[in-house]
C-alpha positions in Angstrom: 35.1 34.7 -12.8 33.0 32.0 -14.1 32.8 28.7 -12.0 33.1 25.2 -13.4 29.7 24.8 -11.9 28.0 27.7 -13.5 25.2 25.8 -15.1 24.8 23.4 -12.3 24.1 20.6 -14.8 20.7 22.1 -15.5 19.5 21.0 -12.2 20.1 24.0 -9.9 21.1 27.7 -9.6 24.7 28.9 -9.4 25.3 31.7 -6.8 28.9 33.0 -6.1 30.4 29.8 -7.7 28.3 27.4 -5.6 25.3 25.3 -6.7 22.0 25.2 -5.0 20.5 22.1 -6.3 17.0 21.4 -7.2 15.1 18.8 -5.3 16.2 15.3 -6.2 19.8 16.4 -7.2 23.0 16.6 -5.3 26.8 16.9 -5.7 28.9 20.1 -6.2 27.5 20.5 -9.8 23.9 19.0 -9.2 24.9 16.1 -11.6 23.8 13.2 -9.4 20.2 12.3 -8.9 18.9 11.3 -5.5 15.7 9.4 -4.5 13.6 9.4 -1.5 15.2 7.2 1.2 17.7 6.0 -1.3 14.9 3.7 -2.6 15.1 2.0 0.9 18.0 -0.2 -0.7 15.2 -2.0 -2.5 15.5 -0.4 -5.9 17.5 1.7 -8.3 17.6 5.5 -8.4 17.1 6.9 -12.0 16.6 10.7 -12.7 15.2 11.1 -9.1 12.8 8.2 -9.4 12.9 4.9 -7.7 12.6 1.9 -9.8 11.8 -1.0 -7.3 13.2 -4.4 -7.4 10.7 -7.3 -7.9 8.4 -7.8 -4.9 8.9 -4.1 -3.6 6.5 -1.1 -4.3 6.0 2.5 -3.1 7.6 5.7 -4.2 10.7 4.8 -2.1 10.5 1.0 -2.7 9.8 0.5 1.2 6.7 -1.6 0.8 7.5 -5.3 0.7 8.8 -7.8 0.0 5.6 -9.2 -1.5 5.0 -12.2 -3.7 4.1 -11.5 -7.2 5.2 -8.7 -9.6 3.9 -5.9 -11.6 5.4 -6.6 -15.1 6.3 -3.7 -17.3 4.9 -1.0 -14.9 1.4 -2.4 -15.6 1.7 -1.3 -19.2 1.0 2.3 -18.5 -2.7 1.3 -17.9 -2.7 0.4 -14.2 -1.2 0.7 -10.9 0.8 -1.8 -8.8 -1.0 -2.5 -5.6 -1.0 -4.9 -2.7 -3.7 -7.6 -2.9 -4.8 -9.7 0.0 -6.8 -13.0 -0.2 -10.0 -11.4 0.8 -9.8 -9.1 -2.0 -9.4 -11.8 -4.5 -12.4 -13.6 -3.1 -14.6 -10.6 -3.2 -13.6 -9.4 -6.8 -12.9 -12.5 -8.9 -13.9 -10.6 -12.1 -11.3 -8.0 -11.5 -8.4 -10.1 -10.3 -9.2 -13.3 -12.5 -5.6 -13.8 -13.7 -3.9 -13.5 -10.2 -2.8 -16.7 -8.7 -4.0 -17.4 -5.1 -1.9 -15.5 -2.4 -1.3 -16.4 1.2 -0.7 -13.2 3.1 -0.2 -10.5 0.5 0.9 -10.1 -3.0 1.6 -7.4 -5.4 -0.2 -7.2 -8.8 -1.4 -4.7 -11.4 -4.8 -3.2 -10.9 -5.7 -2.4 -14.4 -7.4 0.9 -15.4 -11.0 0.8 -16.9 -10.9 -0.9 -20.3 -7.6 -2.9 -19.7 -6.9 -6.3 -18.4 -4.2 -9.0 -18.2 -1.3 -9.4 -15.6 0.4 -6.5 -17.2 -2.6 -4.4 -18.1 -1.7 -4.5 -21.8 -4.7 -6.3 -23.1 -8.0 -4.5 -24.0 -10.7 -5.7 -21.7 -14.1 -6.8 -23.2 -17.3 -5.0 -22.4 -19.0 -6.4 -19.4 -16.5 -9.3 -19.3 -18.7 -10.7 -22.2 -21.5 -11.2 -19.6 -19.8 -14.6 -18.9 -21.4 -15.8 -22.1 -18.5 -15.6 -24.4 -14.6 -15.4 -24.5 -12.7 -12.2 -24.7 -10.3 -11.7 -27.6 -6.9 -10.0 -27.3 -8.3 -6.9 -29.0 -11.3 -6.6 -26.5 -13.8 -8.1 -28.7 -16.3 -10.7 -27.4 -16.7 -14.0 -29.1 -20.0 -15.1 -27.9 -21.1 -18.8 -27.0 -23.8 -20.5 -28.8 -27.1 -18.8 -28.6 -25.8 -15.5 -27.3 -25.1 -12.3 -29.2 -24.5 -8.6 -29.0 -21.3 -6.6 -28.2 -21.1 -8.0 -24.7 -22.9 -11.3 -25.3 -25.8 -10.4 -23.2 -28.5 -10.9 -25.8 -30.1 -14.3 -26.3 -29.9 -15.2 -29.9 -31.8 -17.8 -32.0 -31.7 -18.4 -35.7 -34.5 -16.5 -37.5 -35.9 -15.8 -34.0 -37.3 -19.4 -33.8 -39.2 -19.0 -37.0 -42.2 -18.2 -34.8 -42.2 -21.9 -33.4 -41.1 -21.2 -29.9 -39.6 -18.6 -27.6 -35.9 -17.6 -27.8 -34.2 -18.1 -24.5 -30.6 -16.8 -24.1 -28.1 -19.7 -23.9 -30.7 -22.4 -24.5 -32.0 -21.5 -28.0 -35.6 -22.0 -29.0 -37.9 -23.5 -26.5 
């Protein structure tokens, strides 16, 4: 005879009319997903993966609560991590857009080449060498007397026309 659980909802193996569920699935027919630690009651379980509430992180949402958030799962270009005040002070170029924190906060740590609070913006090369502004597409817009892809090259009109020396950021001197 064929059991009503014969396919185990595609998440297990049927043997003698009983389902042996794959990891992350439960119920008689393996139709209900389960998550590690039931997401510590700090998140929702979807298809065996915890989706943590704001302020909580970790595979089982057990870390937190923290101030801050990791919007949009860091755009798929970063990871949600705990940041402490000393990390902000040591790495101002990396965490430039994170508000000061007291004890600890969560925020996106963007992968190389990405930036923004949600890691959805293209990063500019070398942070435009602090000699320009970064556009949303990752292109540097150099300040006066600076040039190059990353604004690291001193630039002077017509190379000072042989009437001085070009000094980056100052012009012809």
